[in-house]
N, C-alpha and C positions, 0 to 999 in steps of 0.2 A: 160481810161484817166490816167492822172498822179496823193502816199500817201504820203501827208503829207510829207511838207517834214519832215518826222519823222520816226525814226526807231521803234517807239512804235506803235503797231496796235491799231486802233480805237475800240471803243465799249467794249464789254465784253470779248474779247480774252485775253489770258494769257500775251500778249505783252503789255497790257495797264499798264500805270504807276500806282503805288499804290494809292488808293483813298485819303489817308490822305496826301500824298505829293501833289496831285493836289490841295487840298484845301489850302495848304500853299502858293501857288503862289500869288504874288502881281499882280495888273493889268498890270504892265509892263512886267512881266514874261508871263502872258497870251498872251499879244501882240506878244511876241517873238515866242511862240508856234503857234499862229495863222498865222503869216507870214511864219514861217518855214513850216507849214503844208498845206498852201494854194495850193501848187503845186500838192498835191495829194488829193484834196478835193473830186473829182469825184470818185476816187477809194474808199475813205472811205464811200461814199454813196452806193456803190455796195454791193451785198451780199458777205460774206466772201469767199465763194467758187469761185465767179467770180474773186475776187482779186488774188486768187491762180493761176489762169490760164491766165488772161489777164494782162500783164505787159506792161505799156506804157512808153515812154521816159519822162524824168523829165524836159522838156523844157518850157512848158507854165508857165508864171508868171501871176497868176490870181489876181483879185482885193482882197486886204486885208484891208477892212475898219477898223477903229479904234475899239479896243475891248470894250466890255461892262464892265464897272467898277462894280465889285461885292465886297461885304464885304469879308474881309479876316478872315478865321477861327482863333479863339484864339489859342495860343500856348498850347501844350500838348504832351503827349507821343503818339506814333503810336497806333492805335486801341482804342484811348480814345477821338476821335473827336466828338463834338456834331453835331446836324443837322445844316444846313446852307442854306441860300437863294440860290435857283437854284439847289438844290440837286435833282438828278434823280435816277431812279431805279438802273442804272448801276454804278453811282458814289458814292452812299452812303457807309459809312463805315460798314464793317462786321467784327468786332474785332476777332471773332472766326475763320474767314476764310481768312482775309487779311494777306499777307506775312509780316514778321517783318523786314527782311533785315539784313545786316551786317554793324555795325557801324565802319567806318574808319575815325577817327578824325572828321572833319566837313562834312563828306559825309556819305551817306547810299548806300550800294551796294545791288542791287536786281538782282540775276541771275534767269533765267528761262530756261525751255526746254520743247519742245513739240514733240510728235511723232504722225503723221497723216497717216491714210490709206484711200485712196480715189479711187473711181470708176469714170472715165471720159468716157462718151459715145461717144465722138468724139474728140479725142486728136489732130487731124490735122485740125479741124474746116472746114470740107469739106461739099459741098452741097449734094453729093450723096455718097453712100457706106462708111458710117462713120466707123472709126476704134476705138475700145474701148481698155482700158488698166486699170490696177491697178497701182496706184502711191503711193509710200511711201515717206513721207516728214519728214525730220529732221530739227527742227527749234530751235536752241539755241539762246538766246538773253540776254541782260543785260541792266540795267540802273544804272548809278552812279550819284546820285543826291546830291547836296550840301544843307546845312542847314544854310547858312550865314544869318545874321539878315536882311540885306538890299539888297544884291546882290546875284547872283547865277552863278554857273558854273556846267553844267551837260554834261555827255557823255552817248550816247546811241549806242548800237550796236546789230546787228542781222545777222544771216546767214540762208540761206534757200536752202537746197539740196533736189531736187526731183529725185526719182529713179523709173524708169518705169520697170514693171515686164517683159513685152514682147518686148519692144522697147528701149533698153538701150542707143541707139544713141540719144534719146531725153532727156536724163538726163541733169539737169541744176544745177548750183551752183551760187546762188546770195548772196550778202552781202552788208551791209550798216553800216557806222559809222557816227554819227552825234554829233557835239559839239554845245551847245548853252549856252548863258549866258546873264545876265543883270548887269548893274552897276548903282546904285542909285546916282543921281546927287543932287537932293533936294527933298523936300516933293512933291510927285506926279509926278516927272519927272525922266527919266532914259534913259540910252543908252542901246541898245540891239543888239545882233548879233548872227548869227549861220552859220555853215559851214557843208557840207556833202560831202562824197565820197561814191560812190556806184557802184557795178558791178551787172548788171541786164540783163534780156533777154526780147525779144518781142515774146510773144506767138503766135501761129498760130491763125488766126482769127482777129488779130489786123490789122487795115488799113495799118500800116507801115511794115507788115510782107510780104516780097516779095514771089513770087511763085517759085515753082520748087526747093526749098531748102530742104536739107536733115536733117538739124538741125536748131533749133531756132537761130535767130540773137542775139548776145550778144553785150553789149556796156558798156562803163564807163560813169558815169555822175558825175558832180561836181556842187556844189552850194555854194554860199556865200551871205550873206545879213546882213545889219546893218541899224540902224537908231536911231532916238530920238523921245520920246513921252512925252507929258505933259498931265496928267490926274488929276482927283481929284478936278477940278474947273468947273464952269458953262461953260466956254469956254475951249475947249481942242484942241490940234493940234499935228501934228507929221510929220516927213519926213523919208522916208526909201528908200534904194537903194539896188539893188541886181544884181547878174549875175549868170546864170546857163549855163551849156554846156554839150554836149553829144558827145562821140566819138565812132563810131560803128566799129565792127570787121567784116571781111569778113566771109560769110557763105558758107559752103560746099554745092554743088549742087547734086541733085539726078543724078546718073550715072557718077559722077566724076567732078573734077574742083571746082572752088570757084566763088562766086559772090561778088565782092567788094561792100561795103556799105558806102564808104566814102562820097558819095553824100548826106548822111543824117547828116554828122557832122555839128554841128551848135552851136551857142551860143545865148543867149537872155539876154540883159541887160536892166534894167528899173529903173526909178526914180518915186516916188509917193509922193504926198503931201495930207494930210487930215486935215480937220478942223471940229469940232463939237460944238454944242451948246445945252445945256439942256433946252428944251422948257418948260417942266414942270417936276417936280421930277420924275426920273426914265425913262424919255423919251428924248432921245438925237437925234437931227437931225444932219446929217453930210454930207459933200461933200468930194469926193476923186477924184483927177486928177492923171492920170498915163500915162506915155509915155514909150514905149519899142522899142528896135531895135532887129530884128531877122536877124542874120548874118550867112549865110552858108559859110563854109570855102573853098569849092572847086567848081570850075566851072564844069557844067555838061559836060560829054564827048561828042565828036562830035561837038565841037564849040557851045555848049549851053550856057546858062546864069545861074547866081546864083539867085534864087528867094528870095533875101533879101527884107525885108519889114520893115515898121514902123507901130506900132500899138498905137493908142491913145484911151483913154477911160475916160469919165467923168460920175460919178455916184453921185446921191443924195439918201441918205438913212435914215432910222430910226432905232435906237437901243432901245430896251426895257430891262431894267435892270432885272437881275434874282431875283426879289423879288415878282414875279407874277406867276400865273399858266401858262401863256404863255409868253415866253421871247425869245430874240434873235435879229436878225436884218434882214431887207429887204432893197434892193436898186434897183434903176432903172436909166438908163442913155443911153448913146450912145457910140458905139465903131466904130473905123475906122481902116482898114488895107490898107496901101498904099504901093504897091510894087515899088521898085527902078526901075525895068525895066518897061518902059511904056507899053510894049506889054502885061504884066500881069494884067494891070489895077489896080483897087482898089475896096474894098468892105466896105460897111458901113451898120450897123445893130443896132437896139435897143439892149441895154444891160440890163440885169436884173439878180437877184439872191438873195441869202440870206439863212438863216437857222433859223428856229423857233422850239422851244422846248415847248411841252405842257405836263405838269404833270397832266394827267387826274385824277388820284387818287394817293395816296402814293405808290401804287403797279404797276402803269402803266404809261409809258412815251412814247409819240409820238414825232418823230422828222421829220421835213419836210425841204428839201433842194432844191436849184436850182442854176445853174451856167452856164455861157456862157464864152467861151474862144477860141482863135485861137490856132491851133496846127501845128507844122511843119510837112511836109509830106515826104514820100519816093519819092524823086523827079525824079528819073531816072529809066527807064526800062532797062538800059544797052545797048540799041540799038539806035545808032545815037543821044544819048543824049535826047531822047524824054521824055516828061513828063509822069511819071508813073500813076498808077490808083488812087493815092492820090493827083494828081495835084500838085499845088504849096503850098498846105496847106489846112486845113479844119477848119470850125467853128463848134464847138461842143456845143450843148445845152442839159443840163441834168436836170431832175427833179426826186426827189426820196422821198420815205416815209419809215419810219422805226418805228416799235413798239417793246418795251421791256416790259416784264411783269415778276414780281416776283411771281412765283407760290408758292414757299416756300422760306424760308430764304436761303436755299442752292441750289435752282433750279431756273434758269433764262431762260425765253423763248424769242425768237425773230422771227419776221416776217418782210420782207422788199420787196420793189419793186422799180424799177426805169425805166425811159424811157430816151433814148439818141437819139438825131438827129445829124448826121454828114453831113454838107453841104460842098462839096469840091469846091475849086477854081481852075479854069483853065481846068477842065474836067467836063463832064456831068455825075455827080454821086451824089446820095443822099442815105445815109444809115439810117435805124432806128433800134435801139437796145432795146430789152425788156428783163428785168431781174427780177426774183422773187425768193425768197428763204425763208427758215425757219430753225431755229436751236435751240439748247438748250445748257446750261452749268450747270453741276452738280458739286458743290463744296464739295468734300469729306472731306477735312480738309484744314488747311491753306497752306499745302505743296503739295496737290494733287487735281487735278480737271479732270473731264471727259467732253466731249462735242461731238457734231455732228451737221451737217447741210446739207441741200439739196439746190442746186441752179440750176435754169433753165435759160438759156440765148438763145435768138434768135436774129440774125442779118439778116435784110432784106435789100439787096442792089439792086439798080437799074441796076447794072452791073451783067450780068450773071456769075454764078460760084463763087460769093463772099458771097452768103447767106449761113447760116448754123444754126443749133440748137445744143445745148450742154447741157447735164445733168451731174451734179457733185454731188456725194454723199460722204461725208467725216465723218469719226469717229476719235476722238482725245483723247489723254491722255497727260496730262502735269503736270509739277512740278514747284514749285516756292519757293523761300526762302526769 
């Protein structure tokens, strides 16, 4: 599925923003990151290895309930932050290991670089006769973070080059640039916005990866979002709107020729309103209403139609402020996808999701997540405009669990598992995806870290030839400043 939209990797990876900076964020800044990152929530729930191999379009606009208001850490120098409510194993400050950054006026610049060596047991995600390869990944990235007293303006960027030892035609080059910011209006209220441009690819095994291609499909994605939020009172409210789009490049075919992918070109625009009320201290009930338009840019070849649709969702949720051992948010509601073409019908389903964080001990943190969303599909087989194996789109339901443990001050351990169900519209197909993984991170010093992880993924599809299993083992060395 679709990270964040954010160029900073989740969890304990080197791409994570410095811990002390995260604690400087105001509630409105946290909302900005929440909304920007919601489009890749499912990816952030997957094992790091799975993220490296399964890249999905950035089209779904997922529910982004109002953020939990948390106390802001007092001012101080980097590496001198005290503990704070909601602190987890991975977010707490480690002054002897955290990067210091480079001061540039009212900004701090944090450059990073990683070098990975991975073994993938099934690079083409095939049901039989899997092909393995060794993959070298080079991942430079940076964060430019402001330290304005009330507002913020941040820039994030990363690049990801994968180099295959035995199959150089599969090499990929991805990159993302994101800008986000907030503008304080009054006490507890602010305007926020973010924008992103990215060049990415769809890995083999993704539902939207067509068959018989010689190289992965590449695409450009664009996102912009903005809104207003009032927090800090017993009654809170906000409104936000966004648009995302993806434009796909033709893919070369095995044996010669190219396969046009323009039938996947689409945009999604939505508007959402949320309102919350503090029922008792630290417990906020909220309602969020969202409407989205899915617009395909091209008519299917052979006189077909465009599977445009409208998606509506209404959710009621509960937020628990991060002053407790268990905090986060859960929500439930209903969602409807109504296709413009009457022949495609409509789909309605219960909606649910959320994210809960449980600090079992000061050294162990559990995170549980769930999400439902509609995804655009690879709508054409290229033959007479027929609907492809992904139909006119698919509903994805994901649940995940993650555990982080601090074995030593400089050694962090992680285990994770997730389950995903893909229910396709317009075709008789259902997929189940199981993912499990484990990893570690060793902090040598504030400028050098080592890591590794193992990930297992299994996709079971009701359509013959689309099931596969994949093992990924990765070793990592990284640097940060």
